[in-house]
N, C-alpha and C positions, 0 to 999 in steps of 0.2 A: 529790121537788122541795119537800115541805111543811117538810121538816127544814131546808132552806136558809135559811128566812126567820127562824129563831131565831137565826142567827149573822150575818146581814147587816142593815143598816139599811134598805136600799131594793132590792128586786129588781123591775126594771123599774117602769113606773107601775102596775101591777097584777100581783101574784104569779101569777095564772092565765095571764098572756101568756106568761110563762117556761115554765109546765107545758106549754102547748099547743104552743108553738114547737118544745121538744125532743122532745115525743112525735111530732109531724108529722115532724120531721127524721129519727127513728128509722124511721117508717114509709116514708119516701121512700127510705132507705139499704137497707132490707130488700127493698123492691121492685126497687131497682136490681140487687142481688146476684142475686135469684132470676130476674129477668128475663134477666140475662147467662148464668145456667146454662141456661135454656130457650131462648135466643136470641129472646125476644120482644121486640118494639119497647117502649121505655120513654121517655116524654116528660116533661120538668119541667112542662109547661104544666098538666097534670092536677092537680098540686099548688098551683098559683099561684091559689088561692081568695082571696076578699076577706078572709075570717077570718084565714087564715095570714099573707098579707101585712101585714095590720093588725097582727098579733102581732109580726112582724118589726121593723115601725117602731117599736113601743113598747118592745121589748126592746132594740134596738140603738141607738137615738136618733142616727141619723147625720146628720152634715152634708152637704149637697149632695144629688145625685140618684144612687142606686145602683140597678143592675139587680137583677132577682130572683136571678140566679145569684150576684152578688157579696154579697148579704145572706145566702145560704145558706152560702157559704164563711165569713163572718165568725161566723154561729151556730155552725157546725162548730167553728171555732178556739176559741171560748169554753166549749164544753161540758164539758171536762175540769176547768174551774175551777167549774163549778156543780154538775155532776153526775159525780163520779169513778166510772168502771166503765161509763160510758154506752156507749162503743162495744164493750165486751165483751158488754153485754146484746144490743146489736143484732146482733153476729156470732153469737151463741148461737141468735137467733130465726132469722137467715138460713142458718145452717149447723147444724141440730140435731144432726147425726152428727159434728160436729167437723171439724177439717182447717184449712189455710190457703187464704186467698184473696189471692195475691201482689198482683193488680192493685189490691186496696183500699189498699195502702200502710200506714202507721202505724209508730210507733217506740216503744220503750219508753224512758222516762226513767231518770236516775240514781236519783232517789228515788221519784218517782210510779211505782206499780206498774201502772197501767193503760196502755191505748194511747192515744198522743198523736197526732192527726191530723197528716199531712203534707202537702205540696203534691200528692202523687200521690193521697191520699185525697180532696183537694178536686176534683182532675180527674175521678176515678172517680164521685164525687158528681154532677157535672154531666155528664158525658159518656160514663160507663161505659168500654168499651174501643174506642169509635169513635176511630180516629186523627185524623181530621180535625177532629172536635169537640174532642177534647182538646187540639189545637194551638190551635184558635181560643179556647178559654177560658183556656189558659196565658198568653195576652196580658195578662189582667187583673193579672198580676204584674209587668208591665214597669213601669220608673221613672217613665213619663209617664202612668200610669193612676191611678185613683182611690185605690187601696190606699197606693201611695206618696206621691200628691199630700197626702192628708190624714194621712199616717204612721200608718195603723190596723193595718196588716198586712204581714209579710213572711215569706218563706221563708228558715230558717236556712241558713247555709253548710254545705257537706258536704265530707268528704274528697276530696282531688283524685281525678279519674277517675270518680266515682259520679255518677248522675244528679241534676241540680240540684234537681229536684222531689221528690227524697227527703228533703229537708230538713224539720224541723217546722215547722208554722205558728206564728208569734210574733205574737200580738195585743199592740198597744200598752198597756203596763201603766196608763198615765193614762187612756185611754179605758175601760179595763176597770174601774178604779174607779169611774169615772163612772156606768156603767151598772150595776154591781153594789151599790155603797154610796151611790150618789146625789149624790156629789161628787167633784170631781178634786183629790186631795191633793198636797201639794208633795212632791217626790221626797226621798228619805231620804239624808242625806250619808253618803258612805262611799268607801272608795278607788275602787269603781267608778264613782261619781258625786261627784267631789270639789268640789262647789260647794254654797254655802249661800244660800239666799234672805236678802237684807237689807232691812229695813224701817226706818222712823223715825217717832216720834210727832210730829216737828216738822212745821211748814207751810212753804209756799213763802215766805210773808211773813217767816219767821224767818231766811232765808238772807241773809246780808250779804256782798256781794262787790264787789271793785273794779269800777268801771263798765265798764271794757274787758272785764273776764272776764264780767260779766253780758251785754254785747252779744253775745260770742261764744256764750254758752249759748243766746241767742235763736236763733242758727242752727241748734242741734240742734233746738229746739222746732219751727222751721220744717220741718225734714226729717220729723220724726214726723208733723206735721200733714197734710203734703201730697205726700210723697215718692211715694205710690200714683198720684196723678194725673199726676205726671211720668213716671213709668214707663209708664203707660198711653197715653201720647202716641204714636201710630204712627210719627212721624218721629224725634223725639228720643229716646224711651224706649228704642229698641234700641242706643242709643249710650252708654248708662250701665249700669254694673253695680249690682245692688240692693245695699242695705246702706249703713251709715254708720259710719266709723271715726274715732274721735276720741282724742286723747292729752291727759290732765290732766297738769300737771306743776307742781310748787312744793312747798315746805316742807310736813312733816307737820302736820296741824292746821289748814289753811288752806281746808278745806271740799270737797275733792275727793270723798270718800266720801258726805258728806251731799248734795252736789249730784247724784250719780248716784242716790241713793235718792229724792230729791224728783222727779227727772225721771220715775222709774218710777210715783212715786205720783200725779202730775200727769196722767199720760197712761194710768194703770191698766195698766202693764206691769210684770210681775214682774221683779225685778232679782237676779241671782245672781253672788256674788262667788266666783272660782274660788281655791281653796286651793292656792297654789303648792307647798307642802310635800308635797301628796299628788300633785300633777301629775308634778313632776320626779323621775324614777325613774333609779336607776343601771343598770338593764336596758335593753338596746338595744330601741328600739320601744315600750317600756311607756308613756313620755310622750306620743308621739303617739297610743297607743289611748286613754289617759285623756282626752285633750284632745278627741278625736273624738267620744266618748259625750257630752260635755257640748255641743259644737257642734250635733251632729245633733239632740238634743233640744231645744235652745234654738231651733232654726230652726223645727221642727214647733210649738213653742208660743208663738212671738212673745215670747221672753224677750231682756231687755237683759243682756249679759255684761259683767262687770266684773272686770278684772285689776288688783288692788291690788299695789303693789310690782313692777311688770311688769318690772323690770330683770332679775329672776331667769330669766325665760323669754324675753323679747325682746331680750336685751342683745346688744352687739356681737359679729359673728363674729371669730374669731381665727384666726391663722395655724396651719396643720396641723402640729403637731409631735409628735402621738402619735394613737392611735386613738381616744382620747377627744375630742380636738378635731375629728376628723373627723365622728364621731357627733353631737357637740354642734352643729356646724354644719349637719347634716342636720335637726336638730330645727327650727333657725331656719328652713331653707328650707322645711321642711313647713308651719310656722306663717305663713309669709309668703303661701303659697297659699292656706292655710285661712282666714285673716282676710279675704283680698280676695274669696273666695267666700262669705262669710258673709252672709246677707240681711238681718239685723237689726242693731240698734245695739250697736256693740262699743266699750267705754271702756277704755282703758289708763290707768293712774295711776302715776306715777313721781315720785321727789323731784327728779330731775335729767333734763332732756330729752337731754343729751349721752349718757346711759347707753344710751339705745335706738338699735338698729341703724338706720343711714340707710336701708336698704331698706325699714323699716317706716315711717319718717317721710314717705317719698315717697307711701306708700299711704293715709295719713291725710287725710280731708277737712278736719279741723280740729285746730288743735294750740293748746291753751288755757293760758295761764300763770295760776296762781293764786299772787298775790304775797302778802306779808305784808300784813295790814290796815293802812291809813294810820289817821291820827289820827281822820278823820270816822268810818270804818268800825269802829274800836275803840270809839269813843264809842258808837255804836249798839249794839254788841254789849254793852258793859256794861250800858247800861240796859235791853236786853232780857232779861239774865240776872238781873235782880234777883227775888228770889222774891216772890210776891205775898202770903204769909203774913207776911212780916217788914217792920217799918218799917226805915228806914236812918239811921244816925247823921248829924246835920245837918252835921258837919264834912266828911264825905266830899265831895270835889270830883272828879267823874267826868271833867270835861273835862281837868283837870290830870293826873289819873291816865292818861288816854287818850294825852295829849301826851307824857309822860315815859317810859312803859313800852312798848316794842315788842315785844308778844307776840301769838300767834296766837289765833284764835277758841277753839279747843280749850283752849288754856291760860287763857284767860279764864274758860271754864266750870269748869275745875279749881279756880281760885282761888275763885270764888263758891261752889262745892260745899263747899269746905274752910270758908269763912268761915260758910256756912249751918249746916254741922255744929257749928261752935264755938258758934253763936248758941243752937241748941237743946240743946247740952250744958250751957249755963248756965241752961237753962229759961227763957230770955228771948225777946223777940220783936224784938230790934233787931239789926241788921247793923252791927257795928262797923269803923271805919276800921282799927284796929290788926290785926284778923283778915284784912282784905282785903291789907293790906301784908305780913303774915306769909306768906299765901298767894301773893303775887306774888314773895316772896323765895325760897320754895320752888321756884316755876317756874324762876326765873333761875338757881338754883343747880344744877339739871339740866343746864343749858347752860354751866356754869363761869362764869357771869356775876356781876358784882358787883352787889347791891342798894343803893340809897340813896335816903334819903327826899327 
């Protein structure tokens, strides 16, 4: 166990806690196997000492109240990650003459060469071969028990027809990082997890929205702040489904993504943007599989899910004219049910509301339009975008520019970025009107619009 300390930043709150916990678990398993062979009575209570239970608390760092048996199972599940070969050593001590002990369970991994504990291993640890005790302890893996409620541990699925508890124990990777490395790292973007965490350096005061849009955003803030109290109401709480679903629609650059990022920042909720290019698959059933991975993880971690350009996934269903149409419609039907069951904040963004299937629209708690900024909003955006390290040419009339050129907040930032780069290229400290106009001209040209002074 000492060697582990050199490769990990933090091992529990004290490295010796891990050492003692694993050593005691090994003794417990050896005693269990030997007692089964001799038919002697074995009780977990003899191992439930203050020293051992304190070690379990320090190592596992669990939320809520877990039983001694549940803590043992969680420790068992993580042993291959901290001490490869642990179960082989235990079996060698318990069965020095060799041989198999089928009731112990265990499985070999595809790359890991040691024994990986299964649900059967957990049941043997707690109950041996006592049928009644095994059935009693098996309930801890039910969907309404603590492992599932906190998302800490599950038993992997097995081939059809095989005992369900022969699946491998799968501890939650985020929880594992927390107890082994001292912090919970953000998940790595991949095909299996097609979502990226989005953040912003901007503050809530930097957000400029149409007054009506800002009023609707306040509704989301109300839900984030008070939804738990509503759900806890014994009468009304059971009439509503948890979660909040909202659609942002409007032209690109009007602040949809920024608003989602700032909502997460304000309430300290991680915001993950789903990459639809990775989610949508040509293979039947793969789209649903990718989505489910993100949804299930987001529910456990209280994340905000943000689907940008949601038309690609939440678009209107079509008349079935081919097998592709049929499966595309099945994906939409799956999504309808999944977003309704999602218990957190779900934000969809689209350029056009009419592109979203009507069945989704009926399930939204709020539909918020992000219009092009008016003259007043544009003026505020121009002033907020002036670099603090530069002076501005006295001839620049921001009010006139705001009134004449109808562009979005993102386009205003692009213009100011261009003008600022030009100022630094001249090795000057003045923002020039001609550079601002040239930047506006470039933005209008992208939309095939004519620029005039």
